[in-house]
C-alpha positions as CSV (number, residue, x, y, z in Angstrom):
1,M,23.6,-13.9,11.6
2,S,19.9,-15.9,12.6
3,E,17.1,-14.0,12.3
4,H,13.3,-15.0,12.1
5,I,10.1,-13.2,11.8
6,I,7.2,-14.1,13.7
7,E,4.5,-12.4,13.9
8,A,2.6,-13.5,17.8
9,L,1.1,-11.7,20.5
10,G,-1.8,-9.1,18.8
11,L,-0.1,-9.9,15.4
12,S,3.4,-7.2,16.8
13,Q,5.7,-8.4,14.2
14,I,9.0,-10.2,16.3
15,T,12.2,-10.1,14.9
16,I,14.9,-11.9,16.6
17,K,18.4,-12.1,16.3
18,D,21.4,-15.2,17.1
19,G,18.6,-15.4,20.1
20,K,17.4,-12.5,21.9
21,V,14.3,-10.3,20.4
22,V,15.3,-7.1,18.7
23,E,12.8,-5.8,17.6
24,V,8.7,-5.6,18.7
25,T,6.2,-3.4,15.9
26,E,3.1,-2.3,18.2
27,P,0.2,-4.8,18.7
28,Q,-2.6,-4.5,16.6
29,V,-4.6,-6.7,19.0
30,E,-4.4,-6.1,23.2
31,Y,-6.1,-9.5,24.5
32,C,-5.5,-13.1,24.1
33,P,-8.3,-15.1,25.9
34,L,-5.7,-17.3,25.7
35,F,-2.1,-15.6,27.2
36,D,-4.6,-14.6,29.4
37,H,-6.1,-18.1,30.7
38,H,-2.4,-19.4,30.5
39,R,0.3,-16.4,31.3
40,G,-2.3,-14.2,33.3
41,I,-1.6,-11.8,31.0
42,K,-5.0,-8.9,30.5
43,K,-3.3,-6.6,28.3
44,L,-0.6,-7.0,24.8
45,T,1.8,-4.1,24.8
46,K,5.5,-4.6,23.2
47,E,7.3,-4.6,26.5
48,V,5.1,-7.9,27.5
49,I,5.8,-9.4,24.2
50,A,9.0,-9.0,24.2
51,E,9.4,-10.8,27.3
52,N,6.8,-13.7,26.2
53,I,9.1,-14.1,23.1
54,Q,12.2,-14.0,25.1
55,F,10.7,-16.4,27.4
56,R,9.7,-18.5,24.9
57,I,13.7,-18.2,23.2
58,D,15.2,-19.1,27.1
59,D,12.7,-21.9,27.9
60,F,12.5,-24.5,24.8
61,G,15.1,-23.1,22.5
62,M,13.0,-21.0,20.1
63,C,14.8,-19.7,17.0
64,T,18.1,-21.5,18.2
65,P,20.0,-24.5,18.1
66,N,19.0,-25.9,21.2
67,R,15.1,-26.3,20.0
68,Q,13.1,-28.5,21.6
69,L,10.8,-30.0,19.3
70,R,8.6,-32.2,21.0
71,M,6.5,-31.9,23.2
72,K,2.8,-33.7,24.8
73,D,-0.7,-31.9,24.4
74,F,-0.7,-28.4,25.3
75,L,-3.9,-27.2,25.0
76,S,-7.1,-29.5,25.8
77,F,-7.7,-29.2,21.9
78,G,-6.6,-26.9,19.5
79,I,-5.0,-27.0,15.5
80,S,-1.8,-28.7,16.2
81,E,-3.8,-31.1,18.6
82,I,-6.6,-32.1,16.6
83,M,-3.6,-32.9,13.4
84,C,-1.4,-35.4,16.5
85,T,-4.6,-36.8,17.3
86,L,-5.4,-37.5,13.4
87,L,-2.1,-38.7,12.9
88,D,-2.1,-41.4,16.3
89,K,-5.4,-42.8,14.7
90,N,-3.8,-42.8,10.8
91,E,-6.6,-40.8,9.6
92,I,-3.8,-38.9,8.1
93,D,-0.1,-39.6,7.0
94,C,2.0,-36.4,7.7
95,V,1.6,-32.9,8.3
96,V,3.3,-30.1,6.1
97,M,4.3,-27.5,8.8
98,V,6.8,-25.0,9.1
99,L,9.7,-25.1,11.3
100,E,11.5,-22.1,12.3
101,G,15.5,-23.0,11.4
102,C,13.6,-25.1,8.8
103,G,11.1,-23.4,7.1
104,T,8.8,-25.6,5.2
105,V,9.1,-29.8,6.8
106,I,6.9,-32.7,6.7
107,V,6.8,-34.8,9.7
108,N,5.1,-37.7,10.4
109,E,5.6,-37.8,14.1
110,P,2.4,-36.5,16.7
111,E,4.4,-35.4,19.4
112,L,6.9,-33.4,16.9
113,V,3.8,-31.5,15.2
114,Q,2.8,-30.5,18.8
115,G,6.1,-29.6,19.4
116,I,6.5,-27.4,16.5
117,G,2.8,-26.1,16.6
118,G,1.7,-25.9,19.8
119,R,5.1,-23.7,20.3
120,V,5.4,-20.4,17.2
121,S,1.9,-19.5,15.3
122,G,3.2,-17.3,12.5
123,L,6.4,-17.7,11.5
124,V,6.6,-14.9,8.2
125,K,10.5,-15.2,7.7
126,T,12.9,-17.5,9.0
127,S,16.9,-18.7,8.6
128,P,18.2,-21.7,8.5
129,I,19.6,-23.3,12.0
130,P,21.5,-26.1,10.8
131,E,21.2,-28.4,13.9
132,L,18.1,-29.0,13.3
133,V,18.1,-30.5,10.6
134,P,18.9,-33.8,11.7
135,E,15.6,-33.8,13.6
136,I,14.0,-32.8,11.1
137,G,15.5,-35.1,8.0
138,E,17.2,-33.5,4.9
139,E,14.8,-35.1,3.3
140,N,11.3,-34.0,5.2
141,I,12.6,-30.3,5.0
142,V,11.4,-28.0,1.4
143,N,14.8,-26.6,1.3
144,P,16.9,-27.4,3.5
145,E,19.4,-24.3,2.5
146,T,17.2,-21.4,2.5
147,A,14.7,-22.4,4.9
148,E,12.3,-21.6,2.6
149,I,8.3,-21.3,3.5
150,N,6.8,-22.6,0.5
151,Q,3.5,-25.1,1.7
152,I,2.8,-25.5,-1.9
153,E,6.1,-27.3,-2.2
154,G,6.2,-29.2,0.8
155,I,2.6,-31.0,-0.4
156,K,3.8,-31.4,-4.4
157,K,7.2,-33.4,-1.7
158,A,4.6,-35.0,0.7
159,I,3.3,-36.5,-2.4
160,K,6.2,-37.6,-4.4
161,Q,7.3,-39.4,-0.8
162,G,4.0,-41.3,-1.8
163,Y,1.9,-39.3,1.4
164,K,-1.9,-40.4,0.4
165,N,-3.0,-38.8,3.6
166,I,-1.8,-35.0,3.9
167,A,-2.6,-32.2,6.1
168,V,-0.8,-28.8,5.5
169,T,-1.4,-26.2,7.7
170,V,-2.4,-22.3,6.0
171,A,-1.9,-19.0,7.0
172,L,-1.8,-17.4,3.4
173,A,-4.7,-17.6,1.4
174,S,-3.0,-16.9,-2.1
175,D,-2.1,-20.7,-1.6
176,I,-5.7,-21.5,-2.0
177,D,-5.8,-21.8,-5.0
178,G,-2.1,-23.9,-6.0
179,I,-3.7,-26.4,-3.4
180,N,-7.2,-26.5,-5.6
181,Q,-5.0,-27.4,-7.7
182,L,-2.9,-30.2,-6.3
183,K,-5.7,-31.6,-5.3
184,A,-7.6,-31.8,-8.9
185,E,-4.2,-32.9,-10.1
186,N,-3.5,-35.9,-8.2
187,P,-7.5,-37.7,-6.9
188,N,-6.2,-40.0,-5.2
189,I,-4.8,-38.0,-2.5
190,N,-6.8,-36.6,0.4
191,I,-5.0,-33.5,0.8
192,Y,-6.7,-32.2,4.7
193,V,-6.3,-28.0,5.0
194,F,-6.2,-26.6,8.4
195,V,-6.1,-22.6,8.5
196,V,-3.9,-21.0,11.1
197,H,-3.1,-17.5,12.0
198,T,-6.3,-16.0,11.3
199,S,-6.2,-12.4,12.9
200,K,-7.0,-9.9,10.9
201,R,-7.8,-11.0,7.5
202,S,-9.8,-9.3,5.2
203,A,-13.1,-10.4,4.0
204,E,-12.4,-11.3,1.1
205,E,-8.9,-13.3,2.6
206,A,-11.8,-15.0,5.4
207,R,-13.9,-16.6,2.4
208,K,-11.2,-17.6,0.3
209,L,-9.0,-19.3,3.5
210,F,-12.4,-21.0,4.7
211,D,-13.1,-22.2,1.4
212,G,-10.7,-23.3,0.8
213,C,-10.2,-25.3,4.4
214,D,-11.3,-28.5,6.1
215,V,-10.4,-27.0,9.9
216,A,-9.9,-23.3,10.3
217,T,-9.3,-21.6,13.9
218,A,-11.1,-18.3,14.4
219,C,-8.1,-16.0,16.4
220,A,-9.5,-13.0,16.5
221,S,-10.7,-12.9,12.8
222,K,-14.1,-10.9,12.7
223,Y,-15.1,-12.5,9.1
224,I,-13.8,-16.6,9.8
225,R,-15.6,-16.0,12.8
226,E,-18.7,-14.7,11.3
227,I,-18.6,-17.4,8.1
228,G,-17.9,-20.3,10.6
229,Y,-20.9,-19.7,13.1
230,E,-22.6,-19.6,10.1
231,E,-21.7,-22.2,8.6
232,S,-19.4,-24.9,10.3
233,I,-20.7,-28.5,10.9
234,R,-18.4,-28.4,14.2
235,I,-17.7,-25.6,16.0
236,V,-14.9,-26.3,19.2
237,G,-14.5,-23.8,21.8
238,Q,-15.9,-20.4,22.6
239,S,-13.1,-17.4,23.6
240,I,-11.2,-18.5,20.5
241,P,-13.3,-21.4,18.4
242,I,-12.4,-23.6,16.1
243,F,-14.7,-24.5,12.6
244,A,-15.0,-27.6,10.6
245,K,-16.2,-27.6,7.7
246,G,-17.0,-30.0,4.8
247,E,-20.0,-32.7,4.8
248,P,-21.0,-34.1,7.9
249,T,-20.4,-38.2,8.4
250,G,-23.2,-38.8,11.0
251,P,-25.0,-36.4,13.6
252,I,-24.7,-33.0,14.0
253,E,-24.5,-33.0,18.1
């Protein structure tokens, strides 16, 4: 039986088995401006969440062998859109990200990055969907037999494949130390950290994530917002801002 657990829509945990939503926990956040704007959802409830996730399953095959993997830009800007643009302009060579049914994967096609990252966020656990492996390439999956989610191993695999400018999506503060170690061990490799799914992170987690990132999305994180507004060199968006951290390379507008 295929089983996938997603943390989404107000930090509810949704369990999907064989293409059906089987469990939804109470959301910790009741409102998301993104879903209000695009879906007209004013209040996140278990029933609304279950309906939205089932719509995704039926619409583009989320968590099923029928998963549609490629997509054009969904938002005018977002983490996936930024990474797509960087790939398109050859600023980065690949993205280490997470796909349901495959776990951690290495992707170098802009539309594939958008189709994977723009449609699903907060993947907590996933199980193998063999039908998706040929689309990604077995050599681009950390562990196709288990669909392991492991961003550190994903970066290591990308380095072994010869990539020099690697973007990686990170949701866990615990990954930052491992990434910093890889940076120290590979001084000729550029590893760009995109922090995602930050809602309800603790002050300590937010501090570590922001210190270790290049770009971070605020989501519903009080602490990421506080740090980001104080320390970012670029800020894009208002309701769900995206913060750019680092040394400025030109005048800040």
